[in-house]
N, C-alpha and C positions, 0 to 999 in steps of 0.2 A: 580329156577329163577336166582340165583346168578351165576350159571355156564353158563347159557345161555347168560348172559350179559358179562361175563369176556372173554369168548372165542372169540367172535367177536371183542372185544376191543383189545385184544392181537394181533389178526390177522391184524387189521387196523394199529397198531403201527409198526409191522414188515414190512407191505407193504409200509408205509410212509417212514420208514428209508431206505428201499431198493430203493424206487423210488427217494428219495432225493439224495442218493449216485449215482444213475445212472445219475442224472441231474447235478452233481457237475462239475464245470468248474474251472480248476486250474488258469485260467486267469481272473476270476471274483472276485471282492472284494467289500465289502460294504463301503460306504462313505456317506458324507453329503455335502450340499452346505453351504458355508460361505460367508458373505458379509463384506467387509471392508468399513464401513460407513464414510461419510464425514460430520462432524458437523460444520455447518456454523454459525458464530457469528460475531458481530461487536466489534471493539476495544473500542467503546464509549458506554456509558450508555444512556438510554432514553426510553420514552414510545413508544410502538409499535403502529404506526399510520396506517400502511398498511401491510397486509399479502397477497401477490399476488399469492400464490400457495396453493394447497390443497393436503392432503395426498393421495398418489396413482397416482398423476399427473406426466406425463413425460414432462420434460422441455429441452430446447435447451441451449447451452452455451451462457452466458451473458444475459439470461432471468432474469428479475427482480424477486427477491424472497421476500424481505421484506424491509420496510422503517421505521426508527425511527424518532421521533420528532427532528427537527434540527433548531429551531428558534435561539438558542444561537449561533450555529456554523455559520448560515447565517449572523447574525449581526457581528460576529467576522471577517468573510471574507470581508464584506463590509467596515468595519473600516480599515482593513489592506490594502485594495485596495485604499481607500482614502488617507491613509498615504503614500503609494507609489506614488500616483499622486502628492501629495504635495512635496515630496522629488525631484521628477523629475522636477517640475516647479521651485523649488528653484535652482536647478542646472542650468537650462536654464537661470534664472535671473542672476546667478553669471557669466556665460560664456559670456553674452551679454553686461555687463557693465551697466552704467546708461542709462536711457531713454533720447531721444533727448530733451524733454522739460527741464529735469534736467541739461543737458549739456548747453543748451541755457541760463538758469538762472545763471550758473557759469560764462559764457561768459559776461553776462550783468554786473555782479559784477566786472569782470576784467576791463571792459570798464570804469565803474565808478571809479575804483581805479586808472586807468591810468590818468583820468581827474584830480583826486585829486593830483596825483603825479606831474603832470605838473604845477598845480596851486601852490603846495608847493615849487617846484623848482624855479618858477618865484619869489615867495615871498622871498625865501632865497637869490636870487640874489639881489633883491632890498634892503633887510636888510643889506647885506654885504656892499653895497655901502653907505647906510646911516650910518652904524657904522663907516666906515673909515672917513666919513665926520663929525663924531661926532654928528649925529642927533638922534641916538637911543642908549639906554644902551646895555651893553653886554648881559644881561639876555634875552632881546627880540631876539637878534641874536641867542642865544642858543636854544630858543624855535622854531625858524624857522628851524634851522638845525635838531632838533629832529623830527619836523613834516615832513620834507622832507625825513628823513631816514625811518620814520614809513610808509609813503605812498609808498615808493619804496619797502619796505619789503612786504606790502600788495599786490602790483602788482606781485611780485615773487611768493607769496603764491597762488594767484588765477590762475596764469599761470600753476603752478603745478597741481592744482585741475582740470583744464580743461583737462590736459593730463591724469590724473588718471581716470577721468570720462569716457574717451574713452577706457580704458583698461578693459579686463575681470578680474575676480577674480584671486587671487594668486593661483599658482599651488597646494600648500598645501591645500588651502581652497577647490579647486575643487576636489582634491583627497579625502578629508574628506566627501564631499557631495556625491561622488560616493560610498563611503563606506556606507553612510546612505541609499542610494538607494538599495544596495545589501542586507542590513539588512531588508529593507522593503519588498523586493522580497521574501526573505526567510520566512518572516512572512505570506505573502500571500500564499505561497506554503504550509505552515503548516496549515493555516486555511482552505485551499481548501481540503487538505488531510483529516482533521477531518470531514469536511462536506461530503466528498465522503464516509467516513466510515459509515455514517448513511443510505446509500443505498447499499444493498448487492445483487449481481447478482450471477447467477449460474456459477461456475468455469468451468463446462463441461456439456455435455449432460448427462442426468441421470434421475433416478426415485426419486421423492420426497417420501421418505420412511415414514417420519413422520414430523409433525409440533409440536413444544414444547411450544409455547405461542399463546395467542389469542390477537387480536387487542385491544388496551387500556391498556394492562398490562405493567408494568415497567420491563425493561430488563437490567440487570447489564452487564457491560463491560465484554466481553469474554463468556457470556452465550449463548450456541447454541440455535438458533431459528428454524432452518430447518435441518433435517437429510436427507442427500441425499445418493443414491447408484448409482454411475456411473457404466456403464456396464463393464468396464475394472476391476472393483473391485469385481466382482462376481467370485468365484473360487470353485473348488471341492477339498475336502480333503479325502484321503484314507490312510489306514495303511497297508503296505505290509510286509510280513515276510522277515527275513534276507536272506533267500535263493533266493529271487526274486529281492531285491533291487539292487544287483550287475548287473542285466541285464537291468536296467532302465537308461535313460539319458534324460536330458532336451530336449524338442522338440519332444519327442515321442508322438504319438497319443493315446488317450484314448477315448473310447466310453462310454457315460454316458446314462444310462437308468433310467427313473423315471416313477412313476405311473402317468398315464394320458398323458404322452408325446406321440405324434403321431409317432415319430421316435427317434432313438438314436441320441444323440447330441455329435458331435466330440469336443474334447478338446486337448490341448497340455500341456505336463508337463513343468512347469516353475520353480519348486523347489523340491529338494529331500533333506530331512534332513540328516545331516552328523553324527547324533548320534541316538541311539535307544531311542524310547519314553518310553519303559518299559523294565526293566532289571530284571532278577531274583535276589533274595537277597543272592545267594550263588555263589561260584566260577563257572566260565563257564565250561560247559562240552558239550559233543556232544548232550546230551538230552536237556540241557537248551538253547542251541543256537537256537533251533527251536522256542523258545518263544519270540525272539527278533522281534520287528516290527519297521518300519521306516515310518515316515510321508512323504507323497508325495502330492504336490499341482499341480493342473492343471487349466488352464483358458480356458473358451469357447471363441469362436469368438463373437465380439460385437453384431452381428445380432442374436445370439442364447442366449445371456445372459438373456434376458427378460423371457425366458422359464423356468428359474431356480430361486428358491426362497430360501433365507437363512433359514437354519434349515431343509430343505427338504432331506429325506434319498434317496440315489440313489445307483444303482449298476454300477460298473465301470468295463469295459472289456479292458484288455491290447491288443494292436494291434501290 
C-alpha cells in the first residue's frame, strides 16, 4: 500500500516541476499592489458633527468629507467683522471732520463772542474818555481794558475752532487708523481660516478607504478622520534581479495580471531603486551577484486604478 501511494506522488512531483519549468517566463515577476493613502484631518479640535462620506465610497474633488463643531469659530469671526466695521467707520469720521450741526454750533459761539467783543470795545472807549475827564478811577479803566482783551481773544479762538471743524483728522491720526483697519482685516482672515478648517473637503478624486471617527466623537487637532486613496496613488511594486534592472527605464510599459481581472492592466515604470534591496553578507562574487534584487515601481492609468487593491498579489510582465 505504501509503494502504491509513493510512486504516483513522485511521478506527480516530477511532472509538476517539469511543467512549471516549461511555463517559466524570464520576463514575468511577482509583485503586489501598494496604496499611498491620504489621511485627512483638521488643524482645529472639535466634536464631529457631520460625516458626509462612507467607507468604500468614491468622491470627486472638493466634495465635503466631514464637519466639526464650529460655534466658537463662528462667534470669533463675527466679532472680528464687527471690529473691522467699527475701525472703518472711525476712519470715515476722522476723514470728514465735524458734522455740520457741530460746525454751526461753533459759528454761533463765534457770533456771540463778536457781539461781546464789540460791546467791550465800546465800553473801553467810554471809560477812557471818562477817565481822562476824571469821572472814573483807574481801576475801572483797567477792568474795561481786560474785558476787551478777553473778548477779543475769545473771538480769535472761536474763529480757529471753525477752521479746525472743517478740516479732516491729522495725517498721523489717519495713518494710525489705517493701521487699525489692517490689523482688523488680519484678524478677520485668521478667524475665517479657523472656521474653514472645521469643514474638510476632498483634495482630489478618489476612494474613501476608511473613516476613523463617528459623528459625535471628539476629534483632536491633526487626528485623521477620513483615509482616502486617490487613483494616482495606486502603484505596483516588483523586485527584479540585478541582471534585469540595467535594461529597465522609467516610462517602460509593464503588464499587470491579477486573479479575477478580465484583462491585463498596462502600467508604466515611474521609479527604479538605485540600490539593492537585499545584499549577501559576504564580499560580492559572480555567484552572489545573482542574489541582488532591485525594487521597481509602476503606476497604472487613472481609469484602471480602481481595478487594483492594496495588498493584492499580481504577476508583472515586462514589455
